N, C-alpha and C positions, 0 to 999 in steps of 0.2 A: 544798257539790255534792253529789246524789244520787246515789247509790254503788246499785246492784245486782249482785248475784252471778247467773250464772246456768250451772248445770251441766248440761249434755247428754251422757249414757252413754247408750251404745247397747249393748242386751243381747239377740244374736239377730237380732227382726225389729219389737223394741221399743225405743221411747227414751223415758228418764225425763227429765224437765224440773223442774228445782230451783231455783227462785227465792227468792233472801232480801237481806234490806236492812234497814236500820234497825236497831231493838234488838228482835233475834228474830225479827222479822217474816219469815213465808217461805209460798212454795206451792208444788205442785209437781202433776205431772199426767203422765198417759202416754201415747203416742203412736205408732202403729205406724208405722214406717220404710217405707215404699215403697221396694221394690227400683227401680223404675223411677226414681229419682233418681239410685241408683248407676250404674246403664247410660247416662243422661242426661250425667251428669258424665265417665264414659270416655270417651263419642265426642267429648264437648267437648273434654277434655285432646288426643283422639289427632289432632282436625282441629287444636287450638292447636298442637302438636308440629310438625304437618306445616306447619303457616303458616310457622313461626318455626323451621326445624330447621335455619339458619346461624346461625353465630356465638351460640349462644346461652350462657349463661354457669353451665352445668353440664354435667356429662357424660351423656351419653346413651349408653345399650348398642346402640341401633342406629345409631352415629354414621358420619358417614363422606360422602362427595358422591354423591349418587343423582340423577342428571337429575330433572328436575320433572315429574311426569307431568300431561298437560293436563286440569287440575283447576282451577276456581276457589273455590284454597281459601283467599279472603278472605269471597267469598259464603258456602259451608260454613261457617265460622269464625261471621258474624256469624248467621246460622241456628242453629246450635249454641248460641252464648250466650244466646240470646231463650228457645230451649227449655230452657237448663239453669235461665234466672231466673224462666221460668213454672213449670216443675214446685219448684223450691224455694222459691218463696215461696207457690205454689199449699197445699204442705204445711205453711208455715209460719203462713199463714191458716187454718189448722183449728178447729174451734172449741173443741178440748180446749185452745189456747193462748189463746183469750179472755183470761180473768183475767189471764192473765200479760201480754199484749199490754196491757190495759186499764191495773193498777195502773201500769205500766212508763211508758206515755203519760201519764196524771193527775198523773205527778212532776215533770212538765215545769211545771205550773203552780206546784211548790212550791222550785223551786231557788232555792237561795242561796249561789249559786256568787260568791265576793268578789271575784275576780278577774275576771267576767264583769260584776259591778254597779259595778265600778270603769274600764271599759274598753266598757261599753253592748253588747258580744258575746250574741247568741242564748245562751240559757239551753242547757247541755247534760247533758243524763243520758248516765252513761257506765253502761254495760253492760259487768263483767267476765266473759269467755266464758270457759269451759273446755269443750273436745269431749274424748270419749275414746268409740271409737279414734282412729286415725290419719285411718280413712277418713271421720268427720264432721268432723275439723278442715281437711280439704284444701276441703271448701263453702266459696263465697264470703261468710259469713257476712255482710259489713261490709255490706252491699245490703241488709241487711234494715231494714225502712221501718217501724219499728215504731208510730210514731203517725201514720201514714198514713189510718187508718180510721175516726180519732177526730176527724180536721179541727182539729188544733191546729196554731196558728201561732206556738208560744211559745216553740220551740225545737226541738232535734234529739235524738235518741238517737243515743247513738256507741257502737260494738263496740268493744272494747279485749280482744285473746285474754290468758289467764291460763293457765299450765299446771297440771294436776292436784298437781303437787306441788311446792312450795316451801317449802325445810328453812332457808334463811336468812332473818335479817330485812331490811327495806330499809335500806339504808346511808346516806339521805340526810338523816338527825338528826346525823348525826355530820361532817356535808361542809360546813358552816359556817365552822368551822377553816382550811377552807380555800380561803375566798375569795379570788378575782384580779381583778386589773385586768381580762383580758380570759382568757376561756376558754381551754383549751387543747383541739388536737385533733391526736391520733394518727391517719394515714391509712398502712391498709397496700394497697397494693396488690401482688396475688398475681399468678399464672401470667398473664400476656399471652396466652396460645396461642392465635391465630386473635379475640383481642380488640384494644381499641385503648384505652389509658386517657386517653388526652390531654384531651378532654372530660368525665370525671370529674376529671381533675387540674386543671381552669380552674374547675368550680363549685365545688370545695374551696377553692380558691385566691380565689374572691368572695371569701370571709369573712376574709381575710386583715386587713382594718383594723378588724374585732371580734372578731378569735380570733387566736391565735398556733398555727400550722400547724408539722408536723412530716410528712414522707414517707419510709415507709421499703418497701423492697420486693424483691425478686430484680432482681440485676442479672447481666448474661453474665459469667461468668469467676468468679464466685463460689461457694462451696462451699454445700452443703447446712446443715451444718452451721452456719458461720458466722450465715448468715440466720435460721435456727430462734433459737441466742442473741441474735442482734441481736433480733428481734421481743421474744424472753421480757427479756432488759435494758431495752428502750422501755417495756413492758406496767409495768414495775417502777418504774421512772423516779422518781429524789428527788421531783420536781418534782410529779410526778400530773397525771391527764389529766381531762378534762371530757367529752369524747365519741370513741368508737373509731371510725372508719371503716374497710371491708373492702370493695374492689372486685376482683372477681376471678369466679372458679369456684367453689362450693360444691355439697355434698351431704347428704343426711340419711344419717343411720346411726345404727344403736337402742343399742349401746352405751356409742359413745364421745362422743355431745350433736352430733354432726354435724362434719365434716372440711372444711379450707378449703384450697383447692390453692393455694400459695405459690410454687410454682415448677414449672416440667416436669417433670409424672412427681412430683411431689413434695406431699404434703400433711400437715397439721395438724390435730389432732383436737383438739377443743375440752378434752376431759379433758387432755390433753398439758399443756396453757397454763392449769390452774384456777387452780394457787399463784398465778401471774404477775397473773391476773385479779382476785382475791382482792386482793391487794397494789394493784395500781388503784382497784380497787373502793376500800379503806380511805384511798386518797388522792384519793380525790374524784369517781374515774369515776362516772359518770350514768345516759349513755345510749349507746348502739350502733345503727348499721346499716351492715346487711349486703347491699351492692348486688350482690348475688348471687343463684342458684338454690335452690331448696329449702330453705328456714330455717327450717321448723319446728320439727327437733331442735336447733338451732345458739339459735332462741330461745326453747326454753323451758328449755334448759340454762343460758343467762344468769341469767334470771330463778329459777330453781330456785338458784343461787348466794347470789341476793339483789340482783343488779343492777337500777334501779328500771325502764330501759324499753327496750326492744328494737325496731328496727323492721326485717323478712325479708320476702324474694320467697318466697311460698309454693310457685310454679311455676318451671320453668325460663325465663328471659327472654330476652329478645333483647337484645344490646349497645345496640343504639340506643334501643329501649324504656327499659330501665335507666339509659342517660345522660341521655334527657327526664325521667325522675321525677327524677334526682339533681337535675338544672338545678332543676327547680321547686320540688323540698323544699328545698332549701337557700336559694334564694331567698326562700320565708315565713319560713325560721329564722331568717335574717339582719335581716327584717325585725321581731326579737323576738318572735315568735307560738311557741307551745309547740307541740311533736313533733308532738302531734295535730291541731292546726289545719293546720299543716302536709303531713301526711300528706292528711289530709283535700281539701287544696286541690288535691295533687299528683295524687291518684286523680279527682278532680273535672278535673282539667288536661288527662289523658291518655284522660278520656272525653268530653266536649266540644270539643275541639282537637283528637286523634289517633286520633278515633273509625275514620275511613276509613286511616289512615297503620296505626293499632297499635290492630286490634280486640282487646277481651277483655285489653289493657291492665290497664286500669285495677280487674279485678278481683282482682290477684293480690298487691298488699301488703297488710302488716296491721305489724299495732302492738298488742307485747304489754310486758305492765306489771307490776308487781309492785302488787297492791292496796292497799297502805300509799304509795304513792310518789306525789311532786307533780312534774306533769307539767314534763320540762324544758323550759325558754327559755334564749338567750341574754339575760341583763340588760342594759338600756343601761346605759350608763355614769357616773357621778359627777352633776351637777346635771342633765343632760340626764333622765338616772332618776328622781331626785325629782319634776320639773316634770311628767313624764308622768303619775307615780304622783297625784300631787294634782290634775291637769285635771279637771273637772267633767264626769258623763257626760251623753248629751245630753238628758236630763230633767232633770237637777241644771243643766244649763245653762240651759235654757228658763226654769226658775223663777227664778234668779239673775237670769236679763236681764228676766223680768217684774217682780221683787220691785225690784230697784234701776229701773224705768222707774217704776215706784208711787210709789217713794219719793219722784222729783223730783216729784210732782204736786204743785201748794199745796192743793189740796182734800184730798186725803189727807193732807199732811200738818200741815194745818190740824185734820181732824178726830183724828188720833190723837195729836196735843198736845191738844185738850180734852179725851179721856178719861182721857190720862195723868195732867194737872190733877186732874180729879175723883179720880182715883184717891189721887195725890199727897194732895188735902184728907181723903178717908175716911180714908188713913193715921195724917195727922197728928191728929185727933181720936182714932181708935184708940188711939195711943199716946202721947196727951197730949203733943204736941210743936209746938205751939201757941205761937207766940212770945207773951209777955205785954210790954205796957208798960202805963204809969200813963196816960199819955192819949194818943192820936194824934198824928201831929207835923201831920194836914193838917186844916184845916177849910174841908170845900167850902160856901162860899154859893152857892147853886141857882138860879138863875131860873127858876123855875118855872110853871107853867099858872096856878098861883094866884097866884102875885109878880105875873104879866103883867095877870092880871085885876083885882088890886085897885088896880094902879098904873093902870090905865085906858090900858093900852098897845094903840093898836091893831096897828100892824105891829111886832112884835118883829125883825124883819129889813130892815134893822140894828138892834141893841139902841139904845135912846131912851138917849144920854150922860147926859141929866139924872139917869136912875135910879139911873146907875152912878155918878154924882157923887156922891148919897144916898148911896149904899152905904161910899162912900172917906169920906165925912164922919162915918159911922157906924162904921168901924174905925178909924178917926183917933182919935175919943172913945172906943175900946176901948183904946185902947194898943197896937194891930198893930203887927208889927215889918217882916214881911215880904209883901205881897200881888203875887198873878198875875192879872191877867183874861184872861181865857180869850176874849175876843173881841179880833176883829180889827177895828182902829179904822184904818183907812188910805183911806177916804174923808170929805170932809168933810161936817156937817150943820150949820154953824152957828151960832144961837146954842149950842146944847146940848154943843158942841165947845169954847165959852169957859165955860161953866161945868163942865164937865167939868175941863179944864185949872187953873181955880182951887184946885178941891177937890185935884188934886192937889199942886199948889206948896205948898196950905198941909198937908198930911199933909208935906212934904219937908222942911219949913221947921218942922218941930217940934221943941220940946227938951224934952227932952234925946234921945228919940230917934224922929228920922226914920223914916220910912216906906221899904222898901227896896220900887222897884216893879220886877215884871216884865211887858212886854206879851207878846202874842204877833205873831208874823210867820206869814206865809206863803209856800212856794213854790208856784206857779201850775205851771201845764200848760205853761208857755214856759220854765218855768226860771227864772224872773225872782222878786224875793221882795216883796213886802206886806209895808210894814211900819207902825208908829203913826204918826200924822200928825206934822210937829214943833210944828203949833200946841196939840195936845193933851200931846206929852210927848217931851222935849230928852233924847239918848242919852247929853248929859253927866249927868244927874241920874238916870237909871234905865237897866233893862236889858230886850232885846228877847229870845225865844227863840220858835224856831218849833213851831208844833203841829199839823206833819202826822205822820201815825201809821202806821207799817208793823203788820201787823196783829197786834197783842198780842206784838210783841217790842219789847224796848227800844232807842231811839235811841242807836246809836253814837256816839261820840267820837271824831273824826278828829285826834290830838298833832298831827300834821306838817301839819295843811292850811293853808292860807294866809288871809290875814286875814280875808278876807270870806266864811269859812267861818262859817255861824249854828251857834249852843247848841241842843239841844233846850230847848223850855219848862221841863220839868221840872229837867232838871240844871242850869239857870242858877237855879232856885228853890232847888235844892238848896246849890249855894253861895252863895247869899243868909242862907241858915239857916244853915248851919256858920260863918259869918262872924260875921252880924247877931245869929244868937239864942243859939248855941255858943259865940262868943268865940271860933273859932278862924283865928288864933293870938291865945294870950292877952297883946294889944300894946294899942299905942292904936289903938283904933278908927277905921277911914276911914268917913267917911261921905258922900252923896252933898250937894250944894251947888247951889244953882239959878246960881250966879256960875262953874262950872266949866267950864274952857276944852277939856278933852279928853273923849272918851266916859268914862262910867262904869266901863265892864268893863276898858279899860285903867289906869285908876287901879288898881281891885283887883288887875290881875293884876300891878303892880308894888310894890303893899302885900304880895301874896303872895311874890313872888320875894326879898322883900325877907325878909321873916321866916320863912320858911319852905321858900326854895328848890324851887318848886313854884311853876307859874303856874295860870290858871284851866281849863287844859283837865287837869292832869294832879292836881288836888288831892286827889281824888276817887280809889276804887277803881282802879285800872289793868286791872281785867278789864272796866269798862265803857268801857273802847278797844278801836276795832275791831282785828281782829286781820288780820295779811295776809290768811290762809286763805281768811277772808270777803269782803276786798277781790277777792279771786281767786273766790270764788264769786259776785260779784254779774254778771261777766261772763256766767254761765249763768243769770241768773236765780233762783239760789238764797241762803242767808241762813247756808250754815256756822256753827255756833260763835257766831251773834250773840244775844247775852242775851235770854231770854224775861221776860214780865209772869208774877208766880208769884202765881196766882189760887187756890192753895191757901192763901194766910193770910189768915183771915175780915177782910172789909173793914173790921169797926170796929176791928182793930187797924194800919187804916191809916190810914183818915180817919175824921173827923165832918162829918154831913152836916147843912145847917140851912139851910131854906129861906132867899130873899132876903127876904121880906115878913115872916116871923119873926123874923131880925136887925133889921130897920129897929125892931121893936114891942119886941124884948129892954132889961133894962133896964142900964144898964151893971155894976151889982153884981150882976146872974145867975151863979147858979151855973154853970149851962151853958157858959158860955163864960166858966171861971174862968181859963181855960189859956191861954187868946188870946194871950198875951204868948211863948210856948213853942211855937206853931204857925205853918205857914206858911199864909195865906188864900187859897184861889184863887177868884174872882167865875167861875162858868163856868154856861151851858147847861143848864139841870135837864131834861132829858126833852122839852120842847115840840117840836109838831112840823115847827116852822120852823128849828130851829136846825141851824147848817151854815154855810160857806163859801161852797163853789160849788155846792150843792143844797139843798135844804131838806131835811132829817132825816137829813144827812150825818153831823151828832153824835151822833147814836142808832143804837145797834149791839145787836144779836141777845144776849140776855144770857149768858154764858160759861156752861158748865157749872157749872165749881167754886163760882161765887157764886150760882150757882141752890140748888147744893148748901148753902151756909151760908146763905140767906135763908131756905130751907127749916127747915133746922133753930131757925131765931129766928123761925119763924112769920109771916115777912113775906111779902111780893108775888114770888112767883119769876117771874112773866111780865112784868115791867117792864121797861124798856127800861136796856141799857148806856150810861153816857155819857161821853164824851170825855174830860171832865173827871175822873171815875172813873180813867180808865185813866192819865192825869196823874200822879195820886194813888198809885198803884202803883208807876209809873217812880220819881219822886220817892222813895218809901218806900225802894224798892232801892238809890237811889242814897246815901240817908243813911244808910245801915246798910248799906253796902257787899255786902249781898245781891244778887249778879249770878250767876243760875243760866244754866250755860251749857249747850246742848242739843249732844252727840254725834248729827252727821246719822245715818241709818238706814243711807243708803248705808254707812258706817265699817261699822256694827257687823253688815249682812247680810254685807260681806265676811269678817270677820273669825268671823261664825258658820257661813259656807261650808268656810273654813278649816278651823275647829274638828269641822264635821261629818266633812271628808274625814279630818281623822288619826282619828278615833275608828273610822271605818269601815275604815280602813286598819290599826288595830290591834288590829280582828280579836276583840273582846271578848266572851267567852263566859259572862257569868254571867247564870244565871237567871233573873234578875229585870232585865233591860237596859230593858225597855220602863217600868217601873215606876221607876226609877233614872233614865230619861231626864226622866218628868215631874217625879219629884223634883227636879232639877237644874237645869229650866226655871223649876220656883215659888221654887225657893232665890234665882236668880238674879234673878227679879223682886222679891222682897223686899230682895235686898241692892241693887239698883236702886233702891229707893225709898227704902231707910236712906242711899245714897252722895247723893242729892237734897240730904236734909234737913241732911247733916252735913257736904259739900263744894261744895252747891250747882252738881251735875252732874248732867244727865238722860242718864240710861243710856238707849238706845231699848229694849224690850222684845219687842212684839209682831211685828214684821215680823222680825227676828233668829232669834225664836224658831219662826217657821215655814220658815225657813230651814235650822236645823238639823234640825229635825222632818223634811222633804224628803230630807236626808242619811240618816237614821238610821233613821225608822219603817219603811219600803218591807221593809228588811231583817228588822226586828222581826217586821212581819207575817208576809211569807214563812216565818219560821221559826217560829211559834207555830202556824199551819197545817199545817206539817210535823210539827212536832210532836205534833200535835191527829191527825194522821193515822195 
């Protein structure tokens, strides 16, 4: 909070204004005091007392019941009020005060009140005003609208009064040890001669749910000495008090700090109870409110003793006005607002709601405060307080909601994922954390444009079955062990089907190592499965796996699904690789047989359950199995925790590619295919235009950023298309290596960042390099998240959470920096 101290001292007919703030900054000027201001004030006061001549909470020298003259005192008071404010504001608007007014108004732009940041209230600049002599202090300084002429709507300037002498330090720093479940209020009801305290009592009792309240006061039949002893004893109560309230008659006194009428014809001066007030302060007393008349001396005396803040009425006040003010004041205080907000609201209430009934009443309340005090408020209790503290401000809520909405959009998710994976690729290369293998586990046999051209295939959709048969024969001759065919063979093509079937059966019958085949299946738009024709391949000696792809995500495994559930194409190939090539388990190997009477997948399942106590859905990494939260997110169109394809691994570590025409011409002893017995072979479309199941080009994708990066490092074509076969190869790689990267949803980390940002703001750290620390912390988190990805296969979002935490912290840092520079 930006705090200014303004001292106004009148010497003869000259007023000296001294403004101090910050780290020794100060401004001063001299201004002639207009005698007319004293005249209009005295006239206003005379008419004010004439209007409110009965039921005043003060002793007037000219008291008594006098028949009211036939004068419209209400109209006279309204006119006198307008004239007083005009003369007062005209004087304060003098050119000599321009620099002081501008300095205070400009600070509205620089306010860094932490409480207001968390509650989204307008910025408040407090001006601690000291006036000397008392003649100046009686003027309504609270009505001075300092920022009005500069057309700033950034907040308000609030006048808080401060005595010229403050001998004791503020006691709030020692109050934390007196923290109570409920604040304690001591209410002293004074002499009620001519008054009615029933409304005061009801107003105070309205706070009984959030505060502990005790009433004391004069009772008929009690002695004055007993009353004074009771007041003093309660002030020094061992449990202490948070708030002191007094209702009744009071007056100013020059030597004793003001006096309180506690019983008929009996007053108690502030100087008499100073020792007991000091005990009350030591035990936690923070705030006092005197709902009585002429309280300037009282307030100055208490602040001089070190009390945090005091609300008083500067002028005599009518009983009904005092009660209306108190009711509104306590309503706001009970809503956990501070005393400054409560007083401003109560004065506005009198001005706007009761101007016709109680004219000029809003001019007379004042808040006196120790300059080092924190404004008192009744804290919310327990978990409600904690929740209220962490609730976002309006700006924070808007940004939070916007980021959450953005994080749920698939185009944004895909974009951020692309950028993150290419960053991981760069980080892998810079830190030399690229996985190395003697040979890639996959051989992609790509039927590309050149292969189609050389084979003289007029229409590659559907692919010529005899050409596929030639590739099968060649792979069988090269002793391949596992072959996946990424072509949907669901429609009959006559002679070509028979030729392909013969080649497949020959490969299955080959001894000692028959080929394990995996064929493509697809779920169409009607959720029906399209599978390989039984005339081409029988499920009793081959596998099937679906080739549908979710954009760069690993297809999940549903371990508890029904028997009709299809496995992903790449997962089925991984099963075949683990058992037929890696020999898991090390037992008598199961082999496909043309004479089998049950589906080969169930034969494999029985084999695995016998020797591994696992089944075909649980053999590989458990992280590949779908999570419950992932299934839940599907209902909302999301893919929370569904593993991703890790393109940060270079393609050459994942697969070896060869064109189909080159494969057919390769010699059996070629070094290029020397590892074919340890590889899974995928026969896939190689990027020709017609490739796709439901529409042409469906199998060709834009090149992922990370793949483009790796191609550039190898000086290969970074503009080519990325095929579905390559995606299957990456998926297969992840399954066999148990490299399943789980992405944490942006939404989750945005929420964590918001909470962390709020905690940092509430902690109110005051390190001079907060901005630098914030940037370093965000950078460190980014680096840590990159390494967590490589070490634990967990993708922690960075970009959107970084924006979220910056939104919480950066505005506060900017305002502090701006303020410091000024």
